[in-house]
C-alpha positions as CSV (number, residue, x, y, z in Angstrom):
1,M,-0.4,-15.3,5.2
2,Q,-0.4,-13.2,8.4
3,L,-0.3,-9.6,9.8
4,N,1.9,-8.4,12.6
5,E,1.1,-4.7,13.4
6,G,-0.2,-3.9,10.2
7,W,2.5,-5.5,8.3
8,L,2.5,-8.7,6.2
9,V,4.6,-11.5,7.7
10,G,7.1,-12.4,5.1
11,A,6.9,-9.5,3.0
12,R,10.0,-7.1,2.3
13,R,9.5,-4.1,4.4
14,V,10.5,-0.8,2.8
15,P,9.1,2.0,5.1
16,S,7.9,4.9,3.2
17,P,7.8,8.2,4.9
18,H,4.7,9.2,2.6
19,H,1.8,8.3,4.7
20,D,-0.1,9.3,7.8
21,C,-3.0,8.5,10.1
22,R,-6.3,7.7,8.7
23,P,-9.2,9.8,9.7
24,D,-10.8,9.0,13.2
25,E,-13.1,6.3,13.1
26,E,-12.3,5.5,9.3
27,T,-11.8,1.9,8.3
28,P,-10.6,0.6,4.9
29,S,-13.4,-0.4,2.7
30,L,-12.2,0.0,-0.6
31,L,-8.9,-2.0,-2.4
32,V,-7.4,0.2,-4.9
33,V,-5.1,-2.0,-7.4
34,H,-2.9,0.1,-9.6
35,N,0.0,-0.9,-12.0
36,I,3.7,0.7,-11.9
37,S,6.8,0.2,-13.5
38,L,9.8,2.5,-13.7
39,P,11.1,3.4,-15.9
40,P,8.0,3.0,-17.6
41,G,7.6,-0.6,-19.4
42,E,10.8,-1.9,-17.3
43,F,10.9,-4.1,-14.4
44,G,12.8,-5.3,-11.3
45,G,14.9,-2.3,-10.6
46,P,15.2,-0.3,-7.4
47,W,13.2,2.6,-8.8
48,I,9.8,1.8,-7.2
49,D,11.2,1.4,-4.0
50,A,13.3,5.0,-4.5
51,L,9.9,6.8,-5.5
52,F,8.1,5.7,-2.4
53,T,10.7,6.5,-0.2
54,G,11.4,9.8,-1.4
55,T,14.8,8.8,-2.8
56,L,14.4,8.7,-6.5
57,D,17.4,10.3,-8.4
58,P,15.8,12.5,-11.0
59,H,19.2,12.2,-12.9
60,A,19.0,8.3,-13.2
61,H,16.6,8.3,-16.1
62,P,15.0,11.1,-18.1
63,F,11.4,10.3,-16.9
64,F,12.5,10.6,-13.2
65,A,12.8,14.3,-13.6
66,E,9.0,14.6,-13.9
67,I,8.2,12.3,-10.9
68,A,11.0,12.7,-8.3
69,H,9.4,15.5,-6.6
70,L,6.0,13.3,-5.9
71,R,5.2,12.1,-2.4
72,V,3.6,8.8,-3.0
73,S,3.3,5.6,-1.7
74,A,1.4,2.4,-1.9
75,H,0.5,-0.1,1.0
76,C,2.5,-2.7,-1.0
77,L,3.7,-3.8,-4.3
78,I,3.5,-7.3,-5.8
79,R,6.5,-7.8,-8.4
80,R,6.4,-9.8,-11.5
81,D,8.2,-12.8,-9.7
82,G,5.4,-12.4,-6.9
83,E,7.5,-10.9,-4.1
84,I,5.5,-8.6,-1.8
85,V,7.2,-5.4,-0.9
86,Q,5.2,-3.4,1.9
87,Y,5.7,0.5,2.4
88,V,3.0,1.3,4.8
89,P,1.4,-0.6,7.2
90,F,-2.4,-1.2,6.4
91,D,-3.8,0.7,9.4
92,K,-2.2,3.9,8.1
93,R,-3.1,6.1,5.2
94,A,-0.6,5.5,2.3
95,W,-0.8,8.4,-0.4
96,H,-1.7,6.4,-3.7
97,A,-4.9,7.5,-4.9
98,G,-4.4,11.2,-5.3
99,V,-7.4,13.4,-6.0
100,S,-10.0,10.7,-6.0
101,C,-13.6,9.8,-5.8
102,Y,-15.5,6.5,-5.4
103,Q,-19.2,6.1,-5.1
104,G,-19.6,9.9,-4.2
105,R,-16.8,9.6,-1.5
106,E,-13.8,11.8,-2.1
107,R,-10.4,11.2,-0.6
108,C,-10.1,7.5,-1.3
109,N,-6.8,7.5,0.5
110,D,-8.8,7.8,3.8
111,F,-10.9,4.5,3.3
112,S,-8.7,2.5,0.9
113,I,-5.9,0.3,0.7
114,G,-3.6,0.7,-2.3
115,I,-1.9,-2.4,-3.8
116,E,0.6,-1.8,-6.8
117,L,1.2,-4.5,-9.3
118,E,4.8,-4.2,-11.2
119,G,3.2,-4.0,-14.8
120,T,1.6,-1.6,-17.5
121,D,-1.8,-0.9,-19.0
122,T,-0.7,-3.1,-22.0
123,L,1.2,-6.1,-20.3
124,A,-0.6,-9.1,-18.7
125,Y,0.3,-9.7,-15.1
126,T,2.0,-12.9,-14.0
127,D,0.3,-16.0,-12.5
128,A,2.6,-15.3,-9.4
129,Q,1.2,-11.6,-9.0
130,Y,-2.6,-12.9,-9.4
131,R,-1.7,-15.7,-6.6
132,Q,-0.3,-13.1,-4.1
133,L,-2.9,-10.4,-4.8
134,A,-5.7,-13.0,-4.3
135,A,-4.0,-14.3,-0.9
136,V,-3.5,-10.6,0.5
137,T,-7.2,-9.9,-0.6
138,D,-8.3,-12.9,1.2
139,L,-6.4,-11.8,4.2
140,L,-7.7,-8.2,4.2
141,I,-11.3,-9.4,3.7
142,A,-10.9,-11.8,6.8
143,L,-9.5,-9.3,8.9
144,L,-11.3,-6.1,7.9
145,S,-14.8,-8.0,8.6
146,G,-14.1,-7.6,12.3
147,Y,-11.6,-4.5,12.0
148,R,-11.8,-2.2,15.0
149,R,-10.2,1.2,14.5
150,K,-6.8,1.6,15.9
151,H,-6.1,5.2,16.6
152,C,-2.5,6.6,15.7
153,G,-2.0,8.2,18.9
154,P,-1.2,5.6,21.5
155,Q,-2.9,7.4,24.3
156,R,-6.3,7.1,22.1
157,Y,-6.4,3.5,21.6
158,R,-5.6,1.9,24.9
159,A,-8.8,0.6,25.7
160,R,-9.1,-0.9,22.2
161,A,-5.6,-3.4,22.6
162,E,-7.8,-6.1,22.8
163,N,-9.0,-5.6,19.2
164,R,-5.7,-4.5,18.1
165,S,-4.0,-7.7,19.3
166,R,-6.6,-9.8,17.6
167,T,-6.4,-8.3,14.2
168,G,-3.0,-7.1,13.8
169,L,-4.2,-3.8,12.4
């Protein structure tokens, strides 16, 4: 598994508009794993992509009327069959954690990477999901141990091009 410009090579890319730059000098130090299924308890449809891209039809299912207005995303989703879908490059801030706090630090989106597993609170994840989650986690740990901050404004990070090309972040 490899990264190119913050994107997983081989993952299906579905760019989300629901992200922005991390605060200056902030680096990911937390991995947040969520579960998601849309509609609740159903798997495999186009609805997660639609939610994360802001195109969810509130009339397609009664539950969608409650969530279609949300501006949310995750860095990636691991589907039941192990497919990885990436919505936000890892060097950007995805909007997955909402109002949050971890070890006394608020705004977890600032310093975390969000991965969704297609599933529910009551159903076991698949072996394929666990394998892919382990592979992504191993890659992120290896890269982030030598992570150098890439600024969102190109004029601010020219001097860091060496580190950016080395890590892909």
